[in-house]
C-alpha positions as MATLAB code, in Angstrom:
seq = 'MRYAYAITSALLLGGATATLALQPSGAQVAQNEPGAIQAVSPKPGAPMSFADMVARLQPAVVNISTKQTIVQKQQANPFAGTPFGDLFGGMGGGGQGGAPVKREGASLGSGFLISPDGYVVTNNHVISPGAQGATVDSITVTLSDKKEYVAKVIGKDQESDLALLKIDAANLPFVKFGDSNGARVGDWVVAIGEPFGLGGTVTAGIVSAINRVTGQGGAYDRFIQTDASINQGNSGGPMFDLNGNVIGVNSQIFSQSGGNIGIGFAIPAAVAKPIIATFMKGGTIERGYIGVQLQPGGTINEDTAAALGIAKNQGELINDVTAGGPAAKAGVRAGDVVTKVNGQVVTVDQSLSYLVSNVKPGQTARLDILRNGKPVVANVVVVPRPSADKLAATLGGDAQGFGTDDGDDGDDSATPAAPTAGAALGIGVQPLTPAIAQAVGVEASTQGVVIAVVAPTSDAAGKLKRGDVIISVNGTPVRTAVDVQNAVNVAKAAGRPQVLLQVKRGRSPAQFLPVKIK';
ca = [
      99.461   96.512  103.012;
     100.639   97.611  106.315;
     102.553  100.585  107.758;
     105.527   99.020  109.595;
     105.256  100.938  112.996;
     103.943   99.485  116.229;
     101.273  100.726  118.269;
     101.107   99.549  121.923;
      98.725   99.519  124.353;
      96.308   97.396  126.192;
      93.644   98.966  124.749;
      94.869   99.759  121.027;
      94.134   96.671  119.282;
      95.256   95.291  116.949;
     107.170  114.904   97.133;
     110.643  119.891   93.881;
     113.565  119.867   93.350;
     116.134  121.179   96.115;
     119.230  120.467   98.570;
     119.697  120.296  101.567;
     122.401  122.772  103.401;
     122.666  121.224  106.372;
     125.759  122.150  108.421;
     128.056  125.615  108.546;
     131.268  125.361  106.544;
     133.764  123.964  108.464;
     131.182  122.370  111.593;
     130.713  118.685  112.010;
     130.796  116.570  109.604;
     127.713  113.637  108.671;
     128.394  110.257  109.606;
     128.038  109.012  105.886;
     130.557  112.067  104.772;
     132.388  110.781  101.810;
     135.336  108.997  102.656;
     134.376  108.370  106.012;
     133.391  104.872  105.415;
     135.666  102.576  103.866;
     134.047   99.707  101.434;
     135.765   96.877  101.662;
     136.098   94.255   99.114;
     134.682   90.755  100.229;
     136.858   87.617   99.382;
     135.709   85.729   96.270;
     132.606   83.822   97.249;
     132.023   85.243  100.545;
     129.680   88.133  101.527;
     131.176   91.410  102.978;
     130.469   92.513  106.358;
     128.765   95.790  107.118;
     130.358   96.178  111.073;
     131.769   99.372  109.934;
     129.253  100.515  108.247;
     127.130   99.882  110.534;
     129.079  101.684  113.419;
     129.341  104.765  111.788;
     125.454  105.220  110.833;
     123.618  103.736  113.925;
     124.437  106.277  116.156;
     122.432  109.002  114.065;
     119.100  106.271  113.487;
     116.661  106.804  116.507;
     113.923  105.668  118.346;
     110.161  107.420  117.961;
     107.582  107.053  120.652;
     104.467  108.456  121.279;
     101.641  109.325  123.667;
      98.289  109.265  122.977;
      94.886  109.724  124.414;
      92.414  107.881  123.341;
      88.322  109.051  123.913;
      85.792  105.960  123.587;
      81.921  105.652  124.419;
      80.984  104.022  126.747;
      78.731  100.674  125.808;
      75.585  101.158  126.789;
      74.135   99.298  129.610;
      71.529   96.593  128.285;
      70.102   95.881  131.505;
      69.106   99.362  132.193;
      65.884  100.116  133.889;
      65.854   96.242  134.862;
      66.102   94.811  138.600;
      70.021   93.680  137.092;
      71.060   97.343  135.787;
      72.538   97.801  138.851;
      74.851   94.585  138.174;
      76.450   96.259  135.449;
      76.948   99.536  136.147;
      79.966   99.591  134.898;
      78.847   99.271  131.654;
      77.493  102.843  131.258;
      73.636  104.553  132.465;
      70.780  104.069  129.394;
      70.362  103.210  125.982;
      72.745  105.834  125.053;
      75.464  104.478  126.735;
      77.695  106.223  129.634;
      80.072  109.083  129.779;
      83.189  108.623  126.810;
      86.227  107.380  128.645;
      89.671  108.298  128.154;
      92.402  105.870  128.290;
      96.361  105.763  127.009;
      97.709  104.855  124.447;
     101.249  104.895  122.551;
     103.415  104.177  119.063;
     106.854  102.977  118.280;
     108.822  103.266  115.607;
     111.835  104.572  114.316;
     113.974  107.912  112.511;
     117.556  109.585  111.877;
     119.476  112.742  112.340;
     119.946  114.923  109.341;
     120.867  117.627  111.078;
     124.178  118.490  113.962;
     120.884  120.605  115.640;
     118.552  117.740  115.607;
     116.209  117.714  112.972;
     114.723  114.288  112.736;
     113.171  112.618  109.634;
     111.036  110.200  110.059;
     107.365  108.590  108.798;
     103.792  111.150  109.366;
     102.220  107.752  110.313;
     104.163  107.083  113.218;
     103.418  110.391  114.907;
      99.711  110.394  113.915;
      97.020  109.597  115.898;
      97.007  105.163  115.979;
      93.123  104.842  116.326;
      89.530  106.652  115.751;
      88.954  109.140  118.654;
      92.936  109.661  119.634;
      94.842  112.141  119.964;
      98.551  112.735  120.253;
     100.261  114.070  123.355;
     103.489  114.351  122.897;
     106.152  112.448  120.893;
     109.916  111.608  122.089;
     113.012  111.119  120.625;
     115.386  108.743  122.011;
     118.888  108.463  120.795;
     121.150  105.814  120.331;
     122.766  106.598  123.691;
     119.554  106.440  125.880;
     119.097  110.068  126.020;
     115.347  111.030  125.328;
     114.045  114.822  124.051;
     110.848  115.752  123.491;
     110.260  116.767  119.952;
     108.434  119.111  118.014;
     106.536  118.844  114.619;
     108.344  120.955  111.822;
     106.587  119.673  109.090;
     103.813  116.853  107.769;
     102.730  115.668  105.326;
      99.893  112.266  104.994;
     100.135  112.305  101.055;
     103.853  111.505  100.837;
     104.004  109.750  104.801;
     106.616  112.150  105.791;
     107.363  114.350  108.903;
     109.639  116.484  109.971;
     110.522  116.887  113.816;
     112.987  118.963  115.773;
     115.152  118.204  119.300;
     116.927  120.833  121.600;
     120.198  119.340  120.791;
     123.661  120.119  119.569;
     126.729  117.999  117.852;
     124.280  115.340  117.604;
     125.982  112.303  115.031;
     123.875  112.498  111.196;
     123.158  111.465  107.825;
     122.256  112.506  104.346;
     120.149  111.796  101.736;
     122.087  109.859   98.282;
     120.682  109.687   95.284;
     117.772  107.589   94.784;
     117.955  107.116   91.035;
     121.141  105.464   90.806;
     119.443  102.328   92.715;
     119.245   99.322   90.472;
     117.706   96.314   91.259;
     120.111   93.722   93.036;
     122.105   95.977   95.210;
     122.672   95.957   98.600;
     120.900   97.853  101.209;
     121.024   98.078  105.002;
     118.181   98.837  106.872;
     118.711  100.229  110.379;
     115.387  100.487  113.027;
     113.910   99.683  115.894;
     111.128   96.722  114.802;
     109.088   96.193  118.113;
     110.260   98.278  120.309;
     114.211   96.444  120.773;
     116.884   98.649  120.339;
     118.808   99.315  116.741;
     118.811   96.342  115.209;
     120.290   96.293  111.537;
     118.716   94.267  108.647;
     120.151   93.921  105.138;
     119.068   92.686  102.017;
     118.554   94.019   98.105;
     116.562   96.133   96.176;
     113.843   93.570   94.831;
     112.237   96.642   92.730;
     112.063  100.442   92.306;
     109.760  102.247   91.228;
     107.369   99.798   92.980;
     103.464  101.036   92.480;
     101.344   99.289   95.193;
      98.158  100.829   93.733;
      97.292  103.518   96.442;
      97.686  106.031   93.821;
      98.647  109.617   94.399;
     101.771  111.942   93.222;
     103.974  109.003   96.166;
     102.731  105.626   94.702;
     106.490  104.908   93.939;
     108.519  103.152   96.205;
     111.423  101.225   96.502;
     111.206   97.399   96.872;
     113.183   95.585   99.378;
     114.040   92.121  100.894;
     115.628   93.248  103.944;
     113.691   92.400  106.492;
     111.688   95.323  108.064;
     108.776   94.875  110.596;
     106.684   96.541  113.283;
     108.511   99.909  114.246;
     110.846   99.746  111.759;
     108.679  102.467  109.754;
     110.570  106.294  109.051;
     113.875  104.673  109.679;
     116.494  104.508  106.911;
     117.304  102.136  103.991;
     121.343  102.682  102.800;
     123.583  101.892  100.229;
     126.849   99.923  100.487;
     128.313  103.948  100.800;
     126.195  105.104  103.976;
     124.029  107.142  101.668;
     119.696  107.302  102.686;
     118.081  106.359  100.053;
     114.830  105.383  101.321;
     112.628  106.231  103.817;
     111.514  102.590  105.301;
     107.631  102.688  105.442;
     105.203   99.688  104.507;
     105.684   96.089  104.233;
     103.277   93.710  102.277;
     102.147   91.452  104.624;
      98.932   89.543  106.399;
     100.527   88.457  109.585;
     101.897   91.816  110.546;
     105.336   90.106  110.109;
     108.225   90.625  107.824;
     107.306   88.672  104.539;
     110.635   89.601  102.568;
     108.481   92.084  100.735;
     108.655   95.828  102.345;
     108.809   99.076  100.766;
     110.748  102.408  101.474;
     110.289  105.834  100.267;
     112.927  106.983   97.298;
     115.153  109.758   99.080;
     114.830  111.608   95.240;
     110.685  112.089   96.889;
     111.339  112.279  100.752;
     114.343  115.205   99.794;
     112.886  117.994   98.490;
     109.656  117.373  100.439;
     112.380  117.595  103.681;
     113.542  120.615  102.373;
     110.173  122.213  101.858;
     109.566  121.485  105.590;
     112.715  122.987  106.670;
     111.856  125.622  105.032;
     108.598  126.610  106.790;
     107.039  125.448  103.345;
     103.826  123.610  102.569;
     103.191  120.558   99.841;
     101.186  120.649   97.085;
      99.733  118.358   94.759;
      97.691  118.649   91.133;
      93.842  117.934   91.409;
      91.083  118.012   88.721;
      88.277  116.456   90.433;
      87.105  112.973   88.461;
      87.252  109.576   90.424;
      88.544  106.745   88.767;
      87.237  103.602   87.894;
      88.485  101.064   90.332;
      91.441   98.398   88.931;
      93.371  101.138   86.831;
      94.337  100.827   84.331;
      91.686   99.622   81.277;
      90.954   95.372   81.330;
      90.891   93.195   78.807;
      86.724   93.434   79.329;
      86.233   96.864   79.063;
      88.816   97.473   76.577;
      86.275   94.937   74.523;
      83.443   96.360   75.117;
      85.431  100.362   74.179;
      86.616   98.738   71.011;
      90.026  100.092   72.549;
      93.517   98.270   73.087;
      93.959   97.243   76.895;
      95.990   98.935   79.413;
      95.233  101.712   77.500;
      94.366  104.957   79.553;
      91.766  104.559   82.496;
      88.166  105.275   82.609;
      86.656  108.192   84.322;
      84.357  107.057   86.511;
      82.808  110.650   88.088;
      83.819  114.299   87.513;
      82.960  116.554   90.644;
      80.350  119.391   89.544;
      82.286  122.641   89.405;
      85.557  121.271   89.254;
      88.578  122.141   86.974;
      87.511  118.936   84.830;
      84.031  119.236   85.031;
      84.638  122.649   83.675;
      87.028  121.799   81.340;
      84.115  119.300   79.788;
      85.427  115.978   80.567;
      82.883  113.516   81.514;
      82.322  110.295   82.828;
      83.164  107.428   80.468;
      85.803  109.284   79.482;
      89.257  107.500   78.696;
      92.306  109.414   79.362;
      95.038  107.906   77.829;
      97.876  111.243   77.887;
      98.509  113.774   80.883;
     100.450  116.392   78.964;
     102.027  113.905   76.351;
     102.937  111.547   79.461;
     101.020  108.006   78.338;
      98.844  106.544   81.048;
      99.976  103.543   81.967;
      99.566  100.853   85.056;
     102.933  102.630   86.243;
     102.114  105.744   85.393;
      98.726  106.438   86.664;
      96.387  109.373   85.909;
      96.433  110.199   89.130;
     100.280  110.051   89.970;
     100.614  112.667   86.521;
      97.951  114.865   87.546;
      98.792  115.121   91.288;
     102.353  115.345   90.035;
     101.460  119.143   88.087;
     101.797  122.196   89.623;
      98.675  123.771   91.021;
      97.900  126.902   88.457;
      99.386  125.370   84.994;
      97.207  123.854   82.988;
      97.198  119.705   81.961;
      96.428  118.517   78.738;
      94.503  115.532   78.596;
      94.196  113.149   75.661;
      90.480  111.621   75.276;
      89.093  109.018   74.066;
      85.226  109.483   74.161;
      83.088  107.032   72.250;
      85.935  105.878   70.594;
      86.858  109.130   68.896;
      89.670  111.703   70.307;
      88.974  114.664   72.347;
      91.415  117.006   74.208;
      90.902  118.581   77.627;
      92.715  121.288   79.138;
      92.101  121.753   82.661;
      93.653  123.768   85.346;
      94.875  122.358   87.615;
      94.168  122.836   91.373;
      95.431  122.585   94.913;
      94.545  118.997   96.344;
      92.632  118.837   99.208;
      93.451  116.678  102.056;
      92.512  113.218  102.314;
      89.643  114.288  104.930;
      88.582  116.576  102.823;
      88.112  114.130   99.987;
      86.333  111.446  101.641;
      84.061  113.642  102.502;
      83.271  114.675   99.890;
      82.490  111.368   98.186;
      80.276  110.507  100.559;
      78.237  107.350   99.872;
      78.272  103.918  100.958;
      80.761  101.417  100.729;
      78.883   98.567   99.081;
      80.823   97.614   95.899;
      79.603   96.104   92.252;
      79.131   92.578   91.765;
      77.799   90.788   94.573;
      74.630   89.336   95.274;
      73.803   91.141   98.767;
      70.241   90.979   98.989;
      67.259   92.480   96.764;
      67.144   95.979   96.618;
      63.951   96.620   94.680;
      59.998   96.245   94.847;
      58.164   93.382   94.106;
      55.307   95.707   92.803;
      58.005   97.404   90.324;
      58.850   93.776   88.528;
      57.151   93.098   85.315;
      55.632   89.711   84.252;
      57.921   89.469   81.390;
      60.793   91.503   81.103;
      60.334   92.866   77.605;
      64.118   94.304   76.392;
      68.111   93.298   77.617;
      67.575   89.756   76.635;
      70.716   89.992   74.683;
      72.728   90.787   78.216;
      70.198   88.179   80.177;
      68.614   90.919   81.730;
      65.324   92.517   82.309;
      64.876   96.476   82.310;
      62.260   98.914   82.459;
      62.107  102.422   82.883;
      63.027  104.496   86.253;
      60.153  106.283   87.138;
      60.429  108.582   90.483;
      58.647  105.536   93.267;
      61.067  102.791   91.909;
      63.963  105.206   92.473;
      62.642  105.768   95.984;
      62.355  101.949   96.337;
      65.926  101.239   95.214;
      67.776  103.909   96.822;
      69.307  106.337   94.249;
      68.956  109.630   93.984;
      65.567  111.310   92.837;
      67.555  113.466   90.205;
      69.271  109.670   88.908;
      67.929  108.892   85.370;
      68.402  105.149   83.029;
      66.291  101.988   83.591;
      66.014   99.741   86.557;
      66.671   96.175   86.278;
      64.416   93.507   86.736;
      65.043   90.400   86.434;
      69.059   89.067   85.519;
      69.288   85.762   84.022;
      71.280   82.982   86.439;
      73.141   82.475   83.712;
      74.518   85.071   82.122;
      77.608   87.030   82.712;
      75.443   89.917   84.051;
      74.814   87.267   86.780;
      78.260   88.156   88.589;
      78.131   91.364   87.956;
      74.629   93.083   88.035;
      71.314   92.414   90.395;
      67.656   93.717   90.233;
      67.111   97.259   91.497;
      70.226   98.102   89.621;
      69.983  101.252   87.766;
      71.500  101.308   84.030;
      72.264  105.088   83.159;
      74.381  104.673   80.199;
      75.248  101.867   77.581;
      78.556  102.844   75.834;
      78.432  106.156   76.629;
      74.815  106.379   75.122;
      72.245  107.576   77.802;
      69.273  105.220   77.661;
      65.705  105.514   79.388;
      64.000  103.246   77.535;
      64.223   98.983   77.729;
      64.311  100.292   73.693;
      67.455  102.507   73.784;
      69.439   99.524   76.015;
      68.352   97.136   72.770;
      69.532   99.890   70.474;
      72.376  100.660   72.338;
      73.431   96.441   72.473;
      72.597   96.646   68.757;
      75.142   99.456   67.333;
      77.801   97.678   69.646;
      77.059   94.252   68.026;
      77.302   95.657   64.371;
      80.408   97.275   65.238;
      81.872   93.323   66.280;
      82.231   94.365   69.607;
      81.631   91.248   72.576;
      80.867   93.487   75.487;
      78.796   96.340   75.814;
      80.124   98.908   78.706;
      77.231   99.953   81.005;
      77.210  102.734   83.516;
      75.661  101.588   86.644;
      74.215  103.321   89.853;
      73.539  101.371   92.783;
      71.710  102.535   95.969;
      73.532  105.850   97.307;
      76.903  104.539   95.987;
      78.589  106.411   92.804;
      78.079  104.792   89.594;
      80.577  102.733   88.387;
      81.547  101.519   84.715;
      80.883   97.198   84.219;
      81.365   95.573   80.996;
      79.077   92.780   80.052;
      79.226   90.391   77.564;
      76.843   90.134   74.549;
      75.045   86.432   74.639;
];
């Protein structure tokens, strides 16, 4: 998934219900005021022309550019201290590199006016630093008549990817938000923006999907998908229906090359409108948080469902619980499967993250949980969600994933001559001692058994490796090889073809992995 905005520089490589009341009585009206645009019925078999509508709407669409300062560390001079050092002085001094270098960068995107006095809606990423070490020095809004204005940020929100700017001007053309809830798959839509830094560009297409979930999680992972061409620089621009209403804010594209392939995404007006209204009132956006980490991959897949003895696509698996957090205080545990939030079923299109994020902080979220196959209820008091940066810092750990053979983290001295248990899973395990814990790189507080051998022909071979630590099997803590075998026997007696292992690899957060029983 790519943001549809452009970054240009030689060094830059590459949702509350509210109504906006934007104009006083008797004042200038919106460009898309009902009745201002007359729809023309096309001749049989021929498409309608969008020309009159576009001529009316385009003046309210603007270009947004930023000037940025990028501070980059200078590369160390590998020849420092040698006879050739002076020849490469520009690379910096000693082994730690020279003084940081400041360079200029820029970004380009789109936006649209929503009031005659200069309020502009765009994407947050359009006005944010485009690279590590960059800061935004200024934001310029250029109107369709080429007049330029320095913009002030009124409000911005990384989670929804929306921002509100203000320019000092009056009697400007503007447009209004419409009702995106009325959009249907197959409806015509028109996108206006500034792709690739070109002037106002118009593209048309249809609504390809509504409430599209892209897998990013959070309160706002709901988009209007369209095949109207959206390219770099279109970010922040409006998506109109044929009545001239803004039903979306163009935001992202799905592309491997960065160009349009007919899959673009817009933030629905139903999401954007209340957020922008909050910004205009000087407010901030709050969303719910309970302090859990979810198993990668979304809802329960077939293998995990088989291990747990439940239906697939039923709820989401809790991978970890933040110590001292709301969920931990309510008794939620790692390995719990949350099936409902306040009575709403957790599905692929209605994720746990989405449901919790939309619970108002201070309220209680009732979580319906399956724990070891038995129903449990946890009432969690929701708190405000921390910023994305704080969450990233809290998670920590390395980025190493599971299911890859990326080296042997074990200690040869820790490997027994003959694995004592785990044959039904194709693995050999032994108790985790402090010395072994240190050798395989897990925290000293970790408890479980360490994998010494993995049979290459087993299902485990594609998921586990020597040095991984198994903490539990199907929710039952294991400390010895016998514990593992007993848990496997219980699963086999219940007719389950797989077991769910809670596995720790190095400093990475523990994950749950389904493994087939041989």
